[in-house]
N, C-alpha and C positions, 0 to 999 in steps of 0.2 A: 098380804099374800102376794108373792111375786108371780108375774105373768110368764107362762112358758114361752120360750124362744121359738121362732119359726124354724123349720128344718130346711137346710139347703143340701141338695144332693149333687154330687159330682162324680164323673167317671174316673177321675184321678184318684189314686190311692191316698188314704188319710196320711198326713204327715209329710207328703212331698211339698216342696216349696219352702218358704222362709219359716223359721222357728219364731213363733209369736213372742216367746218370753226370753229370747236371747238378747244380749245387749245390742244396741244399734250398730256398734262397731263390728259385731260378729255376723250381721246380716249380709247375705249375698248381695252384691251390687252396690252397697253403701260406699260412697266415695268420701273419704275424709277430707276436710279442708276445701271443698269445692264451693264455688258460688252457687247459690240456689234460690228458688222462689218458693214462697210459703203461701198456701191457699188454706184459709181457715173457714170452716162452716160457721155461719152467723150465730147459731146457738152457743158456740164456744167463744164468742167475742169477749166476754168478761175475762177470759183466761188468755187473751192474746199475748200479753207480756210473758206469762209462764211458758207458753208454747214456743215463742221466739227464743227465749233463754234455753229451753230444752234442745231445740234444733241446733243452736250455736254450740252448746256444751256437748251434746251427744254425737252430733255429726260433724262438728267443726266447720259447718257451713258459714260463709259470709252471706247473710240473707240480703239479696238485692231487691226483692219485691215481696211485699206481704199484701194479700188481698182477702177481704171478707166476702164470701159468696153464699148464695142460697143453693146448696148442693141438691136439695130436693125440688128445685125449680130450674131444670136444665135449660129451658129456653130463655131464661133471664141472664143476668150477669154480663151483659154486653161490654160495659165499660171496664169491669174488672178483668175479663178475659182478654180484652184488647191490650191492657197494660201488661198482663202476663205474657202475651205473645211478643210484645216489644222487648220484654226483659229476658226471655228465654235464650236468645242468641248469646248474651253475655253470661247467663246463668242457666245452663241447660237442665240441671236437676230440679225437680219439683216435688213437693210434699203436700198432700191434702190432709189436714187435721179434721177428723170426723168425730162426731159425738157418739158416745155409747150411753144409753141405748139409742138406736136409730133403726128404722124399719123400711125406709123408702129406697130399697136397694135397686129397684128398676130405674128410678129417677137418677140414682148415682151412676148406674151404667151409662145412661144417656149423658150425664154430666161428663164422664170420662171421654166419651166419644166427642163431645163438644170441645173439650180441651184439645183433642187431636185435630179436629177440624179447624179451630181458630188459630192453632199454632203451626199448622201444616206439618205435624209430626205424629207418629204413632202415639196414641194416648198412654200406652204402658211404658214407653221408652223413658228411662231415667226417672220413673215415678215411684213414689212411696205413699203409703197411707198410714197415718198415725192415729190410733184409736185413743181417745181421751174422754174421761168423764169429768163432770163438774161437781165440786163439793157444794154444800149449802151456802158457803161463803163466796161462791163464784170463782174459786181457784181451781186450777187443773189438778186432777188426781188420777191415779191409776184406775183403769177400767176393770170391771169384773172380768176375770179370765174367760168366762163363757162368751162375753161379747167379743173379745179379741179372737177367740177361736172361731166364732161365727163369721166375723169379718174375713178371717183367713180362708175359711171354706168358700165364702162368697167370691173373694178375689181369685182364688185358685180356679174356680169354675168360670168366672166371667171376665177376668182381666189378669191372665196368668203372668204378665210381665211386671205387675205392680208388687212390690215387696210390702209386707205388713210390719208395722212397728207398734209397740204398745208403750204409751206414756208411763214413765215411772218417775216420781218426784226425786 
């Protein structure tokens, strides 16, 4: 039996912001062919290669820096965030690959704020969130559309500058 998803409420109208199921190239703010940094939540570590290939193929980015981080442990990740901060001048776009399911949204808000603090940049500037699920084989797969919608609602309410993308194999 599947567990009901928590409800996120926002004062913004439903449907404003990025379209969760559009292709990455159709997303507002996605810059094709840019150098970028990739931040991957550690639960998605088995799918790192799949996610890196997706970012290169879908966004055309030259990935300058890939870091595995504990997005639900915002006060950690010192070394990874220092490397990210060092790479951002060369590659100002960044993408955080997040797992679905995931429910530590308060910690993720703190993690975004920490990115902003460590990099001396607004956390939502040039940032994207990629929602990814893992198959039983550890490979990346498309998340349930409800989780993508849930992340979209959350980001619209908490980090309006971040665009949401959904992994599609």
